[in-house]
N, C-alpha and C positions, 0 to 999 in steps of 0.2 A: 086351602092348608089345611095340614095335619096336626094334630095335638102333638107330634111329634117338632114338628116345622117351628110351630107356634112358640115351643117350649125352650129349642137352640136361639129363637129371635128374642126371645126375653133377657137369655144369659149373654148375649154379644156386649153389652155392656158389663165390667166386671169393676168393680171398687176394693181394694184392699184382698183381692180374691174370692169374694163376694159376688153374687150376682144382683143386681142395681136392687131390684127392688128387695130382696133379703136385705139387704143394707139399709134401705129406706126405712124398712121398718123397726131393725135394729135403734137408727140414730132416732127414727121419730118417739121411740120407747124413753130413749134417755134423755130427749130435750124434753119432752113432757115431762119427766122426771123432773130436769130441773126448773123449768118455768114454774111448775106446780109447786115446788115442794114437798117432790116427795122422793127425793133423792135419797138412799143409804148413806147416812153419813160416817161410811167404812169402805175398805180396802173395794171391796165389791163396786160401789157405787164409784168410788173414783174412777177406778178403771173402765167402767162403763161411759164416763161422760169425756175422761180422755180420749179414750179410743175414739169414739164420736167425733170431736172435734177434730183429733189429729190426723184422724183420713179426711175428714171433708177439707180441711186446709191444707195437709198433704198433698193430695188430689189436685186441688186448683193451682198449689204452689208447683207442682210439676209440669204444670202447660202454661204457666205464664210466660210468655217468648222473654230474655234476656234474664229476668228472675231466674228460671229454670236450667239455666246454662252459666250463670255470672257469680248469681247471689247465693245461690244454697239450692234451689229448688224448694219441695215440698216439706223437708224438716226443717228449715229456717222459717217459711211463714206459718208452719205450727208454732214455730217458739213467737215469732212477732206477732204473729194476727191472734193468738188467745192472751199475749201482753194486752196489744188494744181493745182487746173485748172486755178485759180486766179495768182499763184504763178508760173507757167509755161507760163502765156499769153496766154493760148488758149480762154480764156473769154473774148472776144473783151471790150477795155475801154468805150465802149458805154452802153455796157450792165451793166457794171460794176456799171454806174454811174447811170443806170435805178433801180439797187437794191438798191443803198444806199440811193436814194431817196425815196424809199419803204420802207427800214429799218428807217433811220435816219427822212427824212422831214413827211413823213406820218405817222411813229412811229406805223406800223405795230405791232410792237415787244412790245411795251406796252400795245396796246389793247389784245393782245394775253394773257399777263402776268394780266391783269384786269381782265380779265373773268375767267383765273384760278384761283386767286385768292380770286373773289366772289365767285365762286360754290363751292369752297373746304373748304373755310373758314363755308360759310351757310349751310353745309352739313353733320355740325360734329355737335353731343349732347350738348347742350349747357354746362350741366356738364363737359363731357369730354374736352370741351374748353378751359374750365377754370383751369383743371386738366393739361393740355398740357401745357400753357401759365406758371401755376407754376411752371413746374418742368425741362422748357425748358433751362432757361438761366443757370444753374447749369452744364447741359451735352454740352452746348456752352463753358462753361467758362474749362470745362474738358479736350474738344476736345485742347483748347487754351493749356493747361497744357502740354499734352499728344505730343502735337505739339514741343513743346519746346524742354522738357526731350528726345526723340526722335531725334529731330534734332540735337542736342547735342552732342548724340552718333554719330550719322552721320559722324559728322563733324567730330570726332576723329577720326574715320575709314579716313580718307583723310587729316588730319593735318589742319584742320579750326578749329579757335577760337570760345570760348562758344559766345565771345562779338558778334562777326563777324557773328554766327549763327543766333543771335536773333536779331541782326540790320539790317542784310543783306538778310537775307530767311526766318525768321518766321514773321517777320511783313510785307514783300509785301505778302507775300504768305496767310497769314491768316488776311489778312485786308478790306475785304469784295469787292477786284474787283481793277478797275482803277480810275474809275473818283469820286467814294467818298471813295477809300480806299490809292491806291500808290501814286496817285498826290496829296492829301493834306499832306497825310504824308510825302512827299518830301519836303515839305514847313516846315513842324516841324521839318525836319532833318535841313534843312538850318539854320532856328533860333538857333537850338541847337546846331548847331557846326560852323557858321559862312562860311561854303561850299556852294559852287553850289549847287545846288537843282538836276540838270542834273545828276551829279556825283551819285549820290543816285538811280536816279529813273531810268536812261538807266539798270542798272544792275538789279533794282530792278525789272522790267518789264518783263525781261527776263527770270527770277526764277521764277514769277509769271506763266509766260507761259507753263514752262516746269510742274508746278504744276496742272496746271488747264489739262493737258493732261493725266497727273497721275491720277487725281482726278475722270478724265470721265471713264477712263478704269477700276479704281477700282469701280466706281460705278456699272458698267458691271460685274464685280466679285462678288460684293456682292448680287447681284441679282441671278447669279447662284447660289453660296450658300445657300440662301434663295428656291430655286427649289429641293437642294439636301437632304435626308433622316434628316441628325444631325442638319439642319440647318432651317426645317419647323417652327421648336419652337422658333428660333431666329426671325421669321420678321413676319408682320401682313399683307403681302402684301398691301402695302402702307396704311396701318392704324398706327399710330404711336403708340397708347396707348393700352397695352394689354387687352384683354376682352371687347372691346370699341363695340358699334353698330351703325354704320354709319346712318345718319339721311336719306339718301338716298332709306332707305328703306318703307320710307314712299310712295315710288310710288306703292308698293303692296296692302298696303290700300283702299278700294274702296271710303272712304271719301276724299281722295286727287287724284281729277282728273286732270290729268297735261295737258295742251291745248297748241298748238304753240304759242298762242299769251302768254304764261305764260314763254314759252322760250325766247318770245324775250322781255317779260319784263326781264327774266333776264337778258340781253344785256345792257338794260336801267340802271339798278341798277347798273352794272360793270361800265357803264360811269359815274354815279352819283358819285360814291365812288371815282371813282378815281381824280374827277373835284374836291371833296371835300378835298381828300388828298393833292390834289397839292395847294387850299386855305390855308389849313392851312400850307404846309410846307412853304410859303411863310407870312405868317399872324405871325405864331410865332415863334421868334426868341428865340435860348439858347444864353446868354450872354457869349462871351469870356469867359476864366480864363488862368491863369499861371501855368504851374506842372514844376519845375526842369528849369526855366527860359524860357519855352516855352510856346508862346501863342496858346491855342487848341481853334479853332471855330467850333462847332458841328450843322451839318448841316439835321435835319433827312429829309431823302428823302421820297416822295409824296408815294411811294410804303408801306414805314414803317406805316405812319399814314393813310393808306387805309386798311392795315393788321387789324388794331387800331379800326376804325370806324364798318367794316364787323363785328371784333369780337365783339364789342360792340352792332350792332344791331341784332347778333345773341342770343346771352347773355338777352338782354332785351325784345325779343320776338316780335320787331316791326313790324318782314317782316312775312307774313301767308307764311303757309304751300306749298302751291302750287308754289307759286314764290321763295322760296328756292328750291324745288325738281325743277323745270323750270331752276332755276339758275345753277343748279347741271347737268343736262342735258348737257345744253350749255357749259359746261365746259368740260364734257366727249365728246363732238362733236368738239370741237377746238381743245382737246389734241392728239385727234385721227387723224384728218382731215387735220389739218394744223402743222402738228409738222415739217414733210418733209420740208416744206415752209421754215417754220423759222430756221431750220437746216444751211438748203442750204443758206439763207438768211447770218446767223451768218457767214457761213463761207466765203460767198463770199464779204461782206460789213464790217464787224468785226473782222476778225482774218489777223495776217499777219506771215505767215508761215515762210517767210524768218528770221524773230525776233525770233520764236523758233529752226532753224535751226543753228543760229547763236551761241546761247547761250548752244547748246544741246553737253556738255561736259560731262565725266563721273563722277566726283565730283559734278558736279551742279545736275547732274539724280539723284545721290544716294543722297544727303540730301534732297533733294526734296522729294523724297520718303518716306524718313523715315519723313520728315515732315507731309507727308499725314498722312499715316500710325498711327503715333501718333495722331493725329488729330481724326482719325478712332477709336482707343482703346478708348484712354480716353472719347470723348463722347459717344461712344457705350457701355461701362461699367458704368456710372454715368447715361446714358437713362435707362438700368436697373434696377437699382437701386430707379430712381422714377417711374419705373411702366411701362416705355417703351419699344418697340420692339429694340433691339440692332440694327437691320441695318436699322431700318427706322430713327433712331437716327445718326447713323454712316453717313448715305446718307445726312441727312439735317443739322444738329448742327456740322458734321465734314465736309464731302465734300464742301459743299455749303461754307463753311468759306474758304475754301482754292482752290478756284476757282475764274474766273475771274467775279465776280457779276453778276448781272442780265442774260448775255449769257452763263457764263458757269454754273449758275445754270440750266437753260432748257437743257444745254448736258448733265449736271451731272443725272437729271432725265429721260432726254429721255434713256440715257446708263441703268438708274437702272429701266425704264419702270414704273416709280411711279411718273407722272406730277402731279398727286392729290396734292403731297406733295410743290407742290410750296409755299403756304403761311409760312409753316416754314422755306423752301430755302429763302426767302424776310428777315424774321426775322432775320437770319443769316446774309447776305449779308449787310443791310441795318443795325438795328440797331445791330449787333454782329460786324459790318466793324467801327460804331461808338465808340465800346466799343473799339477796337482796335487804334482807333487814342488817346485816351487817355494813355492805354498802350504804345505808342509808345511814348509820349511825357515823360514819365518815364523812360523807356530804353534805348531814345536817353542821357536823362541827365546823366545817368548812365554812359553808356557804350561807347559813339561819342565822 
């Protein structure tokens, strides 16, 4: 056997684009540093271990039958597998701290979301973008109604009253996550009932965690349905509006030549829009108001402002075509090359597997599943009526209302293989979550 043939044979198996022996060396270095206490406590160290664990778990997850088809494949195993390694104490505390600094202090998660929002919105045709925003709120509302109706039906099967379904299950699940949803909702509960907010919050977070896992798995199933023969008419394969044309096709036109500098400008635009959204979230304050004796305070998240700002920039045409396409290319790069890093980071730094296990009872799982399915059915049906693809609408207006906010959005879209829908996912989590605070004030005032 010649030296050339030996080299080809060695490179037959590639992992994340690397010959297996190259990745084995990289992984060996990272794992030695982690278990030996030599991992740098900075962004470089975090990238080294997150890529290593993410690629290993992702490679395995993409090859497990059923899991790779219906559960979400490698990205979801990277998320749950890394959380399991933390739960079992396999990952050292020093490494967990390094990842937490990377995810929380340096906030790479925010950069990831900002790039995806900018690229995805700027890649949508202006007229189609306006149509999407006009029809999206009804789809969110329909998802909420569907969640309530099926949630009550599920509660009847296990003997839970409709009032408890509404206050203890639907509100935390459909509330837009933890920080902007369940936590302020607990304060509304306390003011409406006079009880300790922790009394509602502890159970609310547990049931939300269960629903988050169900939503992620449901996203994988919806993606598979879209691949089946009968499901091809139900999905736009990442496009929300039926018969829509993506602006990214401008890349094929000769007059739009995208350079590496244009792609770099996409990053600059993402950062600028993010900062502008943060400014508006601090400067524009919505006055508090009272509903059924409960004081409601709405804080519009910087990502919600960012979505509106990028959409306005697209509709008004102030961003040149080459920069829009550059931002879209950057979004594609981030979503494909950094997804495993993000999913593994969320699993290590932002997921408590013990919390999920503690709340894992048959009744809770059944009710949470009914609520998630109700959100899917309600949003999907109305999405079709307003000219959207049901699968994309169910994923964004339904499942991204029934998960744990920003990190849940990424997990759901990762399982569905539709990261380009991040902007609509953020509308659900941020603006939809704000709407749920108003609904919570009414529901607590009536039933609590």
